[in-house]
C-alpha positions as CSV (number, residue, x, y, z in Angstrom):
1,M,11.4,-3.0,2.1
2,P,7.6,-2.7,1.8
3,P,5.6,-1.3,4.7
4,L,4.5,-3.9,7.2
5,L,1.9,-2.1,9.4
6,M,-0.7,0.6,9.1
7,Q,-2.3,2.4,12.0
8,I,-5.9,3.6,11.6
9,H,-7.4,6.0,14.1
10,V,-11.0,7.1,13.8
11,A,-12.2,9.7,16.3
12,G,-15.8,10.8,16.4
13,R,-17.0,14.3,17.3
14,K,-18.9,12.8,20.3
15,G,-15.8,11.4,22.0
16,K,-15.9,7.9,20.6
17,S,-12.5,6.7,19.3
18,L,-11.2,3.6,17.5
19,R,-7.6,2.6,16.9
20,L,-6.7,-0.3,14.6
21,W,-3.3,-1.8,13.7
22,V,-3.6,-3.4,10.3
23,P,-0.8,-5.9,9.5
24,L,0.1,-5.2,5.9
25,F,2.6,-8.1,5.7
26,L,-0.4,-10.4,5.5
27,L,-1.7,-8.4,2.5
28,W,1.7,-8.8,0.8
29,V,1.5,-12.6,1.4
30,L,-2.0,-12.7,-0.1
31,L,-0.9,-10.6,-3.2
32,L,2.2,-12.7,-3.9
33,P,0.4,-15.4,-5.9
34,F,-1.3,-12.8,-8.1
35,A,2.1,-11.1,-8.7
36,V,3.6,-14.4,-9.7
37,V,0.7,-15.1,-12.2
38,L,0.8,-11.6,-13.6
39,L,4.6,-11.4,-14.0
40,P,4.7,-13.1,-17.4
41,A,2.0,-10.7,-18.7
42,L,4.1,-7.8,-17.4
43,F,7.1,-9.0,-19.4
44,I,5.0,-9.4,-22.5
45,V,3.6,-5.9,-22.2
46,C,7.0,-4.5,-21.6
47,A,8.4,-6.3,-24.7
48,V,5.6,-4.9,-26.9
49,A,6.0,-1.4,-25.5
50,D,9.8,-1.6,-25.7
51,I,10.2,-1.0,-21.9
52,D,12.9,-2.6,-19.8
53,P,10.9,-5.1,-17.6
54,F,13.5,-5.2,-14.9
55,L,13.5,-1.4,-14.6
56,A,9.6,-1.5,-14.5
57,V,9.6,-4.0,-11.7
58,S,12.3,-2.1,-9.8
59,T,10.4,1.1,-10.1
60,M,7.2,-0.5,-8.8
61,M,9.1,-2.0,-5.9
62,S,10.6,1.4,-5.1
63,L,7.2,3.0,-5.2
64,I,5.8,0.4,-2.8
65,A,8.8,0.8,-0.5
66,S,8.4,4.5,-0.4
67,L,4.9,4.3,1.1
68,S,6.5,3.9,4.6
69,G,6.0,7.0,6.6
70,T,2.9,8.2,4.8
71,H,0.5,10.2,6.9
72,I,-3.1,10.7,5.7
73,E,-5.5,12.9,7.7
74,V,-9.1,13.3,6.8
75,D,-11.3,15.8,8.8
76,T,-15.0,15.4,8.2
77,P,-17.9,17.1,10.1
78,D,-18.7,13.8,11.8
79,A,-15.3,12.2,12.4
80,F,-11.5,12.6,12.1
81,L,-9.6,9.8,10.3
82,F,-5.9,9.3,10.5
83,F,-3.9,6.7,8.6
84,H,-0.2,6.1,9.2
85,I,1.8,3.6,7.2
86,L,4.7,2.2,9.2
């Protein structure tokens, strides 16, 4: 299952802090029409390159599904950024 939420936390060095919850399921809904339009092109490219298209789609879906649980921390001189994909 693809990740559905992402938590973003920005903490400034001067004590200011911002927390955002980004609903990724809305992003997936917006990207769905593009995926449907690009799917025939993917099958043509896979046929030309002699790649199994079903394996390619399955691998991409597995890669997207494995994003859940990803933690990214960025520490800069001015702020601390934290991304957590749920």
